[in-house]
C-alpha positions in Angstrom: -0.2 0.2 0.1 1.2 3.5 -0.8 0.1 6.8 0.1 0.9 10.4 -1.1 0.5 13.6 0.5 1.6 16.9 -1.2 2.6 19.8 0.7 3.5 23.3 -0.5 7.1 24.3 0.5 8.6 27.8 0.1 11.5 28.4 -1.9 12.5 29.6 -5.2 14.1 26.9 -7.2 14.0 26.4 -11.0 12.0 23.0 -10.5 10.2 20.9 -7.3 11.8 18.5 -5.8 10.8 15.5 -4.0 11.1 14.3 -0.6 10.1 10.3 -0.1 10.0 8.6 3.1 9.3 4.9 3.0 8.1 3.2 6.3 6.3 0.2 7.6 2.2 0.6 8.5 3.8 1.1 12.1 6.1 4.2 11.0 9.1 2.5 11.0 11.6 4.0 8.4 12.6 1.6 5.5 16.3 1.9 4.4 17.7 0.6 1.1 14.4 0.9 -0.9 15.1 1.2 -4.4 12.6 3.9 -5.6 11.9 4.5 -9.5 10.6 8.3 -10.1 9.0 8.8 -13.3 8.3 12.4 -14.6 7.3 13.7 -18.1 9.6 16.0 -19.6 7.3 16.6 -22.5 4.1 14.8 -23.8 6.4 12.4 -25.8 8.7 11.3 -23.5 9.1 9.8 -19.9 12.1 10.4 -17.6 13.2 7.5 -14.8 15.5 8.1 -12.3 16.5 5.7 -9.4 17.3 6.3 -6.1 17.7 4.4 -2.6 16.4 5.6 0.6 18.9 6.3 3.2 18.8 4.8 6.7 16.2 6.8 8.0 14.0 5.8 5.2 14.3 9.1 3.2 15.5 9.8 -0.3 15.0 13.3 -2.3 14.9 13.8 -5.8 15.7 17.5 -7.1 14.5 18.7 -10.4 11.5 17.1 -10.8 9.3 18.3 -14.0 5.8 19.7 -12.7 2.8 17.2 -13.9 2.2 13.7 -13.6 4.5 11.6 -11.5 4.7 8.0 -10.6 6.9 6.5 -7.6 7.4 2.9 -7.5 9.1 1.5 -4.5 10.6 -2.2 -4.1 12.7 -3.6 -1.1 13.1 -7.5 -0.4 10.7 -9.2 2.3 8.4 -6.3 1.3 5.4 -6.1 -1.2 6.2 -3.3 -4.0 4.5 -0.2 -3.8 3.4 2.5 -6.3 1.9 6.2 -6.1 1.1 8.4 -9.0 0.2 12.3 -8.4 0.1 15.4 -10.0 3.1 17.4 -9.2 2.6 21.2 -8.7 5.2 23.9 -8.9 6.4 23.2 -5.3 8.2 20.9 -3.5 6.1 17.9 -2.3 6.9 15.5 0.6 5.5 12.0 -0.5 5.1 9.1 2.0 5.1 5.6 1.0 4.0 2.4 3.3 5.3 -0.9 2.5 4.1 -4.3 3.8 6.1 -7.3 4.7 5.3 -10.4 2.0 
């Protein structure tokens, strides 16, 4: 199961960033989760970047193009998660909750 929450944050950057937090249902941070973040530079192309969460279950993706974004998460011992949302022109915080297999 994955949940997304988008919060506006101040700051003048050229493009928004995503701050991703991956946890278990009891809010325990999950390190070493592989995240694939896909945005659309234009209507004809998609761009996917792969990052890994740190020891606190956090990963930051800079320079995300506003519009449709999909984040997929995977880690051994957990069900894969996926969330899609529309990113505004501001930085967003996204929390994903993964369940054990």
